[in-house]
ZAMAR-744555 format. One record per residue (C-alpha): residue in three letters; y, z, x. Coordinates in steps of 0.1 Angstrom, whole numbers, padded with zeros to 4 digits, always signed. Example, Ala and Ser with C-alpha at 12.3 -4.5 7.8 and 13.67 -1.06 7.14 Angstrom:
BEGIN
ALA-0045+0078+0123SER-0011+0071+0137
// end
This chain:
BEGIN
MET-0149-0264+0304SER-0165-0266+0269THR-0190-0241+0258VAL-0206-0265+0233ASP-0241-0273+0245SER-0250-0304+0225ASP-0257-0341+0229THR-0246-0348+0193VAL-0211-0332+0195LEU-0191-0342+0226VAL-0160-0321+0235GLU-0134-0334+0260ARG-0102-0318+0270ARG-0071-0339+0279GLY-0042-0316+0287ALA-0036-0296+0256VAL-0055-0320+0234LEU-0092-0314+0225SER-0113-0344+0214VAL-0144-0336+0193THR-0167-0366+0189LEU-0198-0368+0166ASN-0224-0385+0188ARG-0253-0398+0166PRO-0243-0434+0165HIS-0279-0445+0156ARG-0274-0426+0123LYS-0237-0436+0119ASN-0229-0401+0130ALA-0246-0385+0100ILE-0248-0348+0106ASP-0281-0330+0108VAL-0286-0292+0109PRO-0282-0287+0147THR-0251-0309+0146TRP-0235-0288+0119GLY-0239-0258+0142SER-0224-0276+0172LEU-0195-0289+0152GLN-0187-0253+0140GLU-0189-0241+0176ALA-0165-0269+0188LEU-0140-0259+0161ARG-0143-0222+0170GLU-0137-0232+0207ALA-0106-0251+0197GLU-0093-0220+0177LEU-0099-0195+0205ASP-0086-0216+0234GLU-0048-0209+0235GLY-0044-0240+0258VAL-0056-0263+0230ARG-0026-0273+0208ALA-0040-0303+0190VAL-0075-0316+0181VAL-0088-0351+0176LEU-0120-0355+0155THR-0138-0388+0157GLY-0172-0405+0158ALA-0190-0425+0185GLY-0203-0461+0182GLY-0179-0476+0158ASP-0183-0452+0128PHE-0167-0419+0118CYS-0194-0401+0099ALA-0220-0411+0072GLY-0221-0376+0058ALA-0250-0352+0059ASP-0282-0367+0073LEU-0304-0365+0042ALA-0334-0380+0061ALA-0333-0352+0087GLY-0356-0322+0085ARG-0346-0293+0063ASP-0351-0256+0067GLY-0345-0227+0044HIS-0332-0224+0009PRO-0308-0252-0002LEU-0281-0226-0009ALA-0284-0212+0026ARG-0281-0247+0040MET-0250-0254+0019HIS-0235-0221+0032ARG-0239-0234+0067VAL-0221-0266+0057ASN-0194-0246+0040ASP-0188-0225+0072VAL-0179-0257+0090ALA-0155-0268+0062LEU-0138-0234+0063ALA-0135-0235+0101LEU-0118-0269+0099HIS-0095-0259+0070GLU-0085-0226+0087LEU-0080-0240+0122SER-0045-0230+0133LYS-0040-0261+0154PRO-0032-0296+0139VAL-0062-0319+0136ILE-0062-0357+0136ALA-0091-0377+0122LYS-0096-0410+0140VAL-0116-0432+0117ARG-0135-0464+0125GLY-0163-0478+0104VAL-0178-0456+0076ALA-0165-0422+0064VAL-0187-0414+0034GLY-0197-0383+0015ALA-0192-0352+0036GLY-0180-0375+0063TRP-0150-0386+0043ASN-0143-0350+0033LEU-0145-0341+0070ALA-0117-0365+0076LEU-0098-0353+0045GLY-0101-0318+0058CYS-0080-0328+0089ASP-0042-0327+0088LEU-0036-0363+0095VAL-0059-0394+0092VAL-0055-0426+0112ALA-0079-0454+0103SER-0086-0489+0115PRO-0083-0517+0089GLU-0120-0521+0088ALA-0127-0484+0079ARG-0146-0478+0047PHE-0145-0447+0025SER-0167-0434-0003GLN-0175-0402-0022ILE-0210-0415-0022PHE-0225-0383-0037ALA-0230-0396-0073LYS-0250-0425-0060ARG-0273-0400-0043GLY-0278-0378-0073LEU-0255-0352-0058SER-0221-0336-0066LEU-0191-0333-0042ASP-0194-0310-0012PHE-0176-0302+0020GLY-0145-0293+0001GLY-0142-0326-0018SER-0137-0310-0052TRP-0107-0291-0038LEU-0093-0317-0014LEU-0094-0349-0036PRO-0073-0338-0066ARG-0047-0322-0044VAL-0042-0355-0026VAL-0046-0381-0053GLY-0044-0362-0086LEU-0071-0355-0111GLN-0078-0389-0126GLN-0081-0408-0093ALA-0102-0379-0079LYS-0126-0383-0109ARG-0127-0421-0104LEU-0137-0417-0067ALA-0161-0389-0074LEU-0179-0402-0105LEU-0182-0438-0095GLY-0189-0433-0057GLU-0173-0467-0050ILE-0164-0479-0016ILE-0127-0484-0008GLY-0110-0499+0022ALA-0085-0484+0046GLN-0055-0499+0029GLU-0064-0487-0005ALA-0071-0453+0009ARG-0037-0454+0025ASP-0021-0464-0008LEU-0037-0434-0025GLY-0024-0411+0003LEU-0059-0404+0016VAL-0051-0420+0050THR-0019-0413+0068TRP-0017-0445+0090VAL-0037-0477+0093LYS-0037-0492+0128GLU-0053-0523+0142ASP-0085-0514+0161GLY-0070-0523+0195GLU-0040-0500+0188LEU-0059-0471+0173ASP-0068-0451+0204GLY-0034-0453+0220PHE-0016-0444+0187VAL-0038-0413+0182ASP-0034-0403+0218ASP+0004-0405+0215LEU+0003-0387+0181ALA-0019-0359+0195ASP+0005-0355+0225ARG+0035-0352+0202LEU+0017-0325+0182ALA+0006-0307+0213ALA+0042-0307+0226GLY+0054-0290+0194ALA+0061-0253+0189PRO+0026-0239+0184VAL+0034-0208+0164ALA+0058-0226+0141ILE+0033-0255+0135SER+0005-0231+0129GLN+0025-0213+0103SER+0037-0245+0086LYS+0001-0257+0083ALA-0011-0225+0068MET+0018-0224+0043LEU+0012-0259+0032ASN-0025-0253+0028ALA-0018-0222+0006ALA+0010-0238-0014GLY-0012-0246-0044GLN-0022-0210-0049GLN+0013-0195-0046SER+0042-0192-0069PHE+0076-0204-0057ARG+0087-0168-0052GLU+0056-0161-0031ALA+0061-0192-0010LEU+0097-0182-0003GLU+0086-0148+0009THR+0059-0163+0031GLU+0086-0186+0046ALA+0108-0156+0053ARG+0080-0138+0071SER+0071-0169+0091GLN+0106-0175+0102SER+0109-0139+0114VAL+0078-0145+0136ASN+0093-0177+0149PHE+0126-0159+0159ALA+0104-0135+0179THR+0090-0163+0201ALA+0107-0182+0230ASP+0106-0214+0210ALA+0135-0211+0187PRO+0159-0202+0215ALA+0145-0230+0236ALA+0151-0255+0208PHE+0187-0243+0204ARG+0194-0245+0242ALA+0179-0280+0243PHE+0200-0291+0213VAL+0232-0278+0230ASN+0222-0294+0264LYS+0209-0326+0248THR+0175-0322+0264GLU+0140-0320+0252PRO+0127-0284+0246GLU+0095-0271+0262PHE+0077-0250+0236THR+0053-0223+0248GLY+0048-0200+0218GLU+0055-0171+0241TRP+0061-0137+0223LEU+0094-0121+0233LEU+0090-0086+0220ASP+0064-0071+0243
// end
């Protein structure tokens, strides 16, 4: 049972998949101060629950997220408020389980960067994306300054950030900012199947691959190779590598548990 006590962030468990839904549809799921806290708690719950092996992040009522709710009440110094936002971005980025963003409707500002912070993004053709900050007299936040150039390169990142224009799902897909575009009627089933496939994978190996890919931009090739060697050593100490080998020999599907063999 979820420990998240919030009407604005709904958490539902389906087997090994945890769904986290922003639930402020009257504000296009724009995030106010309490919702930031609840979202961080939901991500923390996903990290600590060993039974959770994949996460789906989405929004209620036909929209993903309109970013931070600038019309909501504010408390404290702006830097302290931004640190709370940053804590959520870090929790998402450092989550050891794979995360899928399921995007309908708008994903703008911090809402788009919330989707970009996920490992895979699946959008409906009607989804719309914008780094809206410049049109609000603001600069990038929720990791956009780090995420965008790594995905699309510096010039396209500047275009998106400086103009704040709205782009559609197909253009976002062409730029590599969306992984798949699926018709609205197919979207839920596709994401459910994708989440199940991720959840059935080897949890320790997937976690390590995710962490290595996230860190690749800050490592030399030599450092990356050394990290790969250490990670494979960890994998060989779990039940999953032998299980995969047996399944290959027997022409069956492996069952991955992540169980540690050296206790």
